[in-house]
N, C-alpha and C positions, 0 to 999 in steps of 0.2 A: 178218372170214373169208378174203374173195377176196382182200386184200392180201397176207395171209402164203402163200395158196397161191399168189398172183401171183410173189411174190419168189420160192418156192420152184421154180415152174416157170422164171423167167429164170436161176437158177444152176443148174438142168438141162439147160440147152441151147436155152431158148426167146430168149438174146439173139442164139446164135449163129446159130440158123435166122431170127430178123428180119433180121440181118444178109444173112444170105444171101439172102434176099425182097429186102431193100432193093438189094443189087446187080444180081440179075437184073431189077429194074425199073428201076434206070438204064439197064443194057444196049437193053433193049426201049426205051426214052424217047428212045434216039440218032435214032431214025429216026421220022417222021411217021405211018406206020403201023403202028410197033409203039405209039404210044402209048396207045394204049387196053388194051393186054396189062400195058404198065407200072402203069397205075394200078391194074389187078387186083391185080398183086403188089405194091406198096405197100399195098392193103389186107389183104392174107394178113400183110403184114407187121405192121401194127397188131393183127391178131386173134394171129397167134401169140406176140409180145411179151408180151401179158397178156390172156389169153383168160377168166380168172377174172371173172364180173360181167359181162362184156360179151352183149349179144344181136343175133343178124343178122335184118333183117327184109328179106322179099325184095318186088319188085316191078319196075316198069319196063317192061312192054308190051313192044308188038311189038320194038322194035330190041334191045331184050334179051334176047329169046327167039332170034332170030337168030343174035346174038353168042354166046351161051350155045351152042346147038348145035353152032357153029364150034368153040368153045373144048373142047368133049367131046371131039368127034371128033380134036382135034390135042392138047389137054394134059390136059384135064380127067378123062379116066377111071385114067389112070394114079398121076394125083396121089391123088384119091379112093379109088383101092384100097389106097395107101401109109399112107396117115391111118387106114385101116379096119386092116388090119392091125396096124397102130400099136395101134389102140383095143383090139383083141379081145387084143392080147397084155397090155397094162395091166388091163383088166378081169378077167382071170384071176386077178389077186389083188385080198383087200378093200383093201389099201393104192392100190393103182394106178386102183383104178374112179374118183375125179375125175378123175383125168389123161383116162382111156378117155373120158370124157365130154367133154372139152374135145377130143380127137381126133376123135372125130364131128363136133360142131359143125365142125370144121375139114375134115371131109371133106366134108360140105356143101357149105360155101362152097368149096373147090376143085372140086367138080364145077360149081358154076352160080353164078361171082362176079359176072356181070353185072347190075345192078339191085338188086344185093344192098348194103344199108346195114349198115354195124359200129357201133355206139353202145353 
């Protein structure tokens, strides 16, 4: 079931979004300071490419907490709000509920990406 859902997801925009996340990750990775941000962008790209059937586990300790605080201030809130708005829009219809649930998963990851592992 998750394979079919991922194929539909990729066709309806998941591939374009994942390519955009990879592009942003490459741009961030051009500088030494931006490498941690680039790694988080690649993490979002992997989840955006095929979100059905993937789980996110959080951990990482104090370094991840400090990095997440900085991330939330500069990038996390707008990204999470955009995913939340998409999720609410999808969850209005019965057919869109599975996609909306994946958008909620991506909103949580976009808010606190440091220390999270997508598997």
